C-alpha positions in Angstrom: -21.7 13.4 -82.1 -20.0 11.1 -79.5 -22.1 9.5 -76.8 -20.7 8.7 -73.3 -17.0 8.1 -72.7 -14.8 6.2 -75.0 -12.7 3.4 -73.3 -9.6 5.6 -73.4 -11.4 8.3 -71.4 -12.6 6.2 -68.5 -9.6 6.6 -66.2 -10.3 9.1 -63.4 -7.3 11.0 -62.1 -5.5 9.9 -58.9 -7.3 12.5 -56.9 -10.4 10.6 -57.7 -9.3 7.1 -56.7 -12.5 6.7 -54.7 -14.5 7.4 -57.9 -12.3 4.8 -59.7 -13.0 2.2 -57.0 -16.7 2.9 -57.1 -16.7 2.4 -60.8 -14.9 -0.9 -60.5 -17.5 -2.1 -58.0 -20.3 -0.8 -60.2 -21.6 1.3 -57.3 -24.4 3.6 -58.4 -23.4 3.7 -62.1 -21.1 6.6 -61.6 -21.4 9.6 -63.9 -17.9 10.9 -64.4 -17.6 14.6 -64.6 -14.2 14.9 -63.0 -11.9 14.0 -66.0 -10.2 16.8 -67.9 -10.0 15.3 -71.3 -12.2 15.5 -74.4 -14.5 12.5 -74.9 -14.1 12.8 -78.7 -11.9 10.6 -80.8 -8.7 12.0 -82.4 -9.7 13.3 -85.9 -9.4 10.5 -88.4 -6.9 12.2 -90.7 -4.6 12.7 -87.7 -4.8 9.1 -86.7 -4.1 8.1 -90.3 -1.0 10.3 -90.4 0.3 8.6 -87.2 -0.4 5.1 -88.6 1.3 6.0 -91.9 4.3 7.4 -90.0 4.6 4.1 -88.1 4.4 2.1 -91.3 7.0 4.2 -93.0 9.7 4.1 -90.4 9.1 6.9 -88.0 9.9 4.6 -85.0 13.3 5.9 -84.1 14.9 8.6 -82.0 14.4 12.2 -83.3 16.1 15.5 -82.4 15.5 16.5 -78.8 13.8 19.8 -79.7 11.5 18.0 -82.1 11.3 17.0 -85.7 12.0 19.9 -88.1 8.7 19.6 -89.9 6.7 19.9 -86.7 8.7 22.8 -85.3 8.2 24.5 -88.7 4.4 23.8 -88.5 4.2 25.1 -84.9 6.2 28.2 -85.8 3.9 29.0 -88.7 0.8 28.3 -86.5 2.0 30.6 -83.7 3.0 33.3 -86.1 -0.5 33.2 -87.6 -2.5 32.9 -84.4 -0.5 35.3 -82.2 0.5 37.7 -85.0 4.2 37.7 -84.0 7.3 36.3 -85.8 8.1 32.8 -84.6 11.0 30.7 -85.8 11.5 26.9 -85.5 14.5 27.7 -83.3 12.0 29.1 -80.7 10.1 25.8 -80.5 10.7 22.8 -78.3 8.4 19.8 -78.8 7.7 17.7 -75.7 5.7 14.6 -74.7 2.8 16.5 -73.4 2.6 20.1 -72.0 3.8 19.3 -68.5 7.5 19.0 -69.5 7.4 22.6 -70.7 6.2 23.7 -67.2 8.8 21.5 -65.6 11.7 22.5 -67.8 10.9 26.2 -67.7 10.9 26.1 -63.9 14.1 24.0 -63.7 15.8 26.6 -65.9 14.5 29.7 -64.0 13.5 28.7 -60.5 15.9 28.2 -57.5 15.8 28.8 -53.8 15.2 32.4 -53.0 13.2 33.0 -56.2 9.4 33.7 -56.1 6.9 32.5 -58.6 3.4 34.0 -58.9 0.8 31.5 -60.0 -3.0 31.4 -60.3 -5.0 29.9 -57.4 -7.3 28.0 -58.0 -5.2 26.7 -60.8 -3.7 23.6 -62.3 -2.1 22.0 -59.3 1.1 21.1 -61.1 2.2 24.8 -61.1 2.5 24.9 -57.3 4.1 21.4 -57.0 6.7 22.2 -59.6 7.6 25.5 -58.0 8.1 23.8 -54.7 10.1 21.0 -56.2 12.5 23.5 -57.7 13.0 25.1 -54.4 11.2 28.4 -55.2 8.6 30.2 -53.2 5.1 29.7 -54.6 3.1 33.0 -54.3 -0.6 32.5 -55.1 -2.7 35.1 -56.9 -6.4 34.4 -56.2 -8.8 34.1 -59.0 -12.2 35.4 -57.9 -15.7 34.7 -58.9 -16.5 38.4 -58.6 -13.9 39.1 -61.4 -15.1 36.3 -63.7 -12.1 34.3 -62.7 -9.7 36.6 -64.6 -6.5 37.7 -62.8 -6.7 41.0 -61.0 -3.7 43.0 -62.4 -3.6 45.2 -59.3 -3.4 42.2 -57.1 -0.5 40.9 -59.2 1.2 44.3 -58.8 0.9 44.0 -55.0 2.7 40.6 -55.1 5.6 41.5 -57.4 8.9 41.9 -55.6 12.6 42.0 -56.4 12.6 38.2 -55.9 9.9 37.5 -58.5 11.4 35.6 -61.4 8.4 34.1 -63.0 4.6 34.7 -63.4 2.4 31.9 -64.5 -0.9 32.7 -66.2 -3.5 30.4 -67.8 -6.2 31.5 -70.2 -8.7 29.9 -70.9 -8.3 28.5 -67.4 -8.5 25.2 -65.6 -10.5 24.7 -63.4 -12.7 27.8 -63.8 -13.2 28.1 -67.5 -12.3 31.8 -67.0 -10.8 33.8 -69.8 -8.6 36.9 -69.6 -10.2 39.6 -71.7 -7.8 41.5 -74.0 -8.0 44.6 -71.8 -6.8 42.6 -68.8 -3.9 41.1 -70.9 -2.9 44.6 -72.1 -3.0 45.9 -68.5 -0.9 43.0 -67.4 1.7 43.7 -70.1 1.8 47.4 -69.1 2.5 46.3 -65.5 5.2 43.8 -66.6 7.0 46.5 -68.6 7.9 48.0 -65.2 9.4 44.6 -64.1 11.7 43.7 -67.0 13.4 40.8 -65.1 10.1 38.8 -64.7 9.5 36.0 -67.2 6.0 34.8 -68.1 4.9 31.2 -68.5 1.6 31.5 -70.4 -0.3 28.3 -70.4 -2.5 28.5 -73.5 -3.4 24.8 -73.9 -7.1 25.7 -74.1 -6.6 28.6 -76.5 -8.7 27.1 -79.3 -11.6 26.2 -77.0 -13.4 29.6 -76.9 -17.1 30.3 -77.1 -16.9 34.0 -77.9 -14.3 36.6 -79.0 -10.7 35.9 -79.9 -7.9 34.5 -77.8 -5.7 37.2 -76.2 -2.1 36.3 -75.4 0.7 38.3 -73.8 2.8 37.1 -76.7 0.9 39.3 -79.0 2.3 42.5 -77.4 5.5 44.1 -78.5 8.6 42.9 -76.7 6.9 40.1 -74.8 8.2 37.4 -77.1 11.6 38.0 -75.5 10.3 37.1 -72.0 7.4 34.7 -72.6 7.3 31.0 -72.6 4.2 29.9 -74.4 2.8 26.5 -73.5 0.5 24.9 -75.9 -0.2 21.4 -77.4 -2.5 19.0 -79.0 -4.2 17.2 -76.1 -7.3 19.4 -75.7 -7.9 20.9 -79.1 -7.4 17.7 -81.1 -8.5 15.2 -78.5 -4.9 13.7 -78.4 -4.4 13.3 -74.7 -2.9 9.8 -75.1 -0.6 10.8 -77.9 1.5 12.9 -75.4 2.3 15.9 -77.6 2.9 19.4 -76.5 5.3 22.3 -77.2 6.8 25.5 -75.8 7.7 28.6 -77.7 10.3 30.8 -76.0 13.4 32.9 -76.7 16.0 31.0 -78.7 18.6 31.0 -76.0 16.2 29.5 -73.4 15.0 27.0 -76.0 18.5 25.6 -76.3 18.6 25.0 -72.5 15.2 23.5 -72.5 16.1 21.1 -75.3 19.2 20.1 -73.3 17.0 19.3 -70.3 14.9 17.2 -72.6 18.0 15.4 -73.8 18.8 14.5 -70.3 15.3 13.3 -69.3 12.9 12.2 -72.0 15.4 12.2 -74.8 12.8 13.2 -77.4 9.1 13.0 -78.3 7.8 10.0 -80.2 8.4 10.6 -83.9 5.2 9.1 -85.2 3.3 11.3 -82.7 5.0 14.4 -84.1 4.0 13.4 -87.7 0.4 13.2 -86.5 0.9 16.7 -84.9 1.8 18.1 -88.3 -1.4 16.7 -89.8 -3.4 18.2 -86.9 -2.0 21.7 -87.4 -2.1 21.7 -91.2 -5.1 19.5 -91.9 -8.9 19.9 -91.7 -10.1 21.7 -88.6 -13.7 20.8 -89.2 -13.7 18.1 -86.4 -12.3 20.7 -84.0 -15.0 23.2 -84.8 -17.7 20.5 -84.4 -16.2 19.5 -81.0 -16.3 23.1 -79.7 -19.9 23.5 -80.8 -20.8 20.3 -78.9 -19.0 21.7 -75.9 -20.9 24.9 -76.2 -24.2 23.1 -76.0 -23.0 21.0 -73.1 -21.8 24.1 -71.3 -25.1 25.8 -71.6 -26.9 22.7 -70.4 -24.8 22.2 -67.3 -24.7 25.9 -66.3 -28.5 26.3 -66.6 -29.0 23.1 -64.8 -26.6 23.9 -61.9 -28.2 27.4 -61.5 -31.6 25.7 -61.0 -30.3 23.6 -58.1 -30.6 25.0 -54.5 -27.3 26.1 -53.1 -25.5 26.3 -56.4 -24.4 29.4 -58.3 -22.5 29.0 -61.6 -20.9 31.5 -64.0 -21.1 30.7 -67.7 -17.4 29.9 -68.7 -16.1 31.5 -71.8 -13.5 28.8 -72.6 -12.2 25.3 -71.9 -14.7 22.6 -70.9 -15.1 23.1 -67.1 -17.6 24.8 -64.9 -16.7 26.0 -61.4 -19.9 26.5 -59.4 -20.1 28.2 -56.1 -21.6 25.7 -53.6 -21.5 27.8 -50.4 -25.3 27.9 -50.4 -25.3 24.1 -49.7 -23.7 24.7 -46.3 -21.0 22.1 -47.1 -17.3 22.4 -47.7 -16.0 21.5 -51.1 -14.4 18.2 -50.1 -17.4 17.0 -48.2 -19.8 17.8 -51.1 -17.4 16.1 -53.6 -17.4 12.9 -51.4 -21.1 12.9 -50.8 -22.1 13.5 -54.4 -19.9 10.5 -55.4 -21.0 8.1 -52.6 -24.7 9.1 -52.3 -25.6 10.5 -55.7 -23.2 8.6 -58.0 -21.7 11.8 -59.5 -17.9 12.2 -59.7 -16.5 15.7 -59.6 -13.6 17.5 -58.0 -13.5 19.8 -55.0 -12.2 23.3 -55.7 -9.6 22.8 -53.1 -7.9 20.2 -55.4 -6.8 23.3 -57.3 -5.6 25.3 -54.3 -6.9 26.8 -51.1 -8.8 29.6 -52.9 -11.0 26.9 -54.5 -12.8 26.4 -51.2 -16.5 26.9 -51.7 -16.5 25.6 -55.3 -16.6 22.3 -57.3 -15.2 21.6 -60.7 -17.3 19.7 -63.2 -16.0 18.7 -66.6 -18.6 18.8 -69.3 -16.5 16.6 -71.6 -19.3 14.0 -71.5 -22.5 13.4 -73.4 -25.6 15.6 -72.9 -27.4 12.5 -71.7 -25.0 11.9 -68.9 -24.8 15.6 -68.0 -28.6 15.7 -67.6 -28.5 12.5 -65.6 -25.8 14.0 -63.3 -27.9 17.2 -62.9 -30.9 15.2 -61.9 -29.0 13.2 -59.4 -27.4 16.3 -57.8 -30.8 18.0 -57.6 -32.4 15.0 -55.9 -29.4 14.8 -53.5 -29.6 18.5 -52.5 -33.4 18.3 -52.2 
């Protein structure tokens, strides 16, 4: 079991520059619960595959869509886990998952087009929609609905201008999971809107604490209008390797590969060889990591629910909690700042993930139980 943060995981995101500066000064021995990456090392057999690849010449350009052996491995993995046929020609491998978001939106979004996206949600969705000239249409994720999307609310937002719907389950920042009945209801709705594509961000699909992952891709006909985003950063603790992929209709994959040719050229070849090992090798380290996350989740949820002014749902996936802090009488940004400066606990305001995140904080429990308990003690003393 890992203890604390490895050196590679000690870099707070830019939104937490104040936390970074506090850490540099040594102020308050900051407990970092703001960073969205596993604190585990990449599994040893994956590292060994990457090192062997470097030593055996995988140091040159590769095909823009990805190495054939990784595209084949991804296709086999998606076919098995989603229960639908997937061919290597449907797969584009990218340096991380963000390029799939960006390339998909570059291919589909233009001025006059509307894109529905979750709010609170990964902030890159909205920024990329805006960059491409589209109109960003938020669909609120509500605590009262376990942070799953409300299909009726999506129905009320769909118009003739809607080109793309973005969904994310398990979800960042809430840890919410769309149950299979909600996914089925969403698919039934989308059948009435055949021109709307779906970008399904499933980067946390393996980090589940109950049940099985439900994907729109599993439903008949949806493979023709779905862009599946997945990758290796979260499941295999490979954030620094920069390795993700998209699965999409073959015709769209050709355009996305062309966008990659004109931007990143290709994904690092030795990284892709490591990805093959991750998908096809021993998943014991992944299972152990998820069980560790389960224990941490329970500890932080129970702890937060014992603190005055906090109310926290037990997330069913990912490694984040999203407690309601309205009972403290403070706005999210104020409480984020005060927890950092007065209690030495770094977290993120819910508003970092959209306007509907007001009244919430996001804590990542990708940290040791010891540090989580220390953070809870500090928060409790701060609130009083």
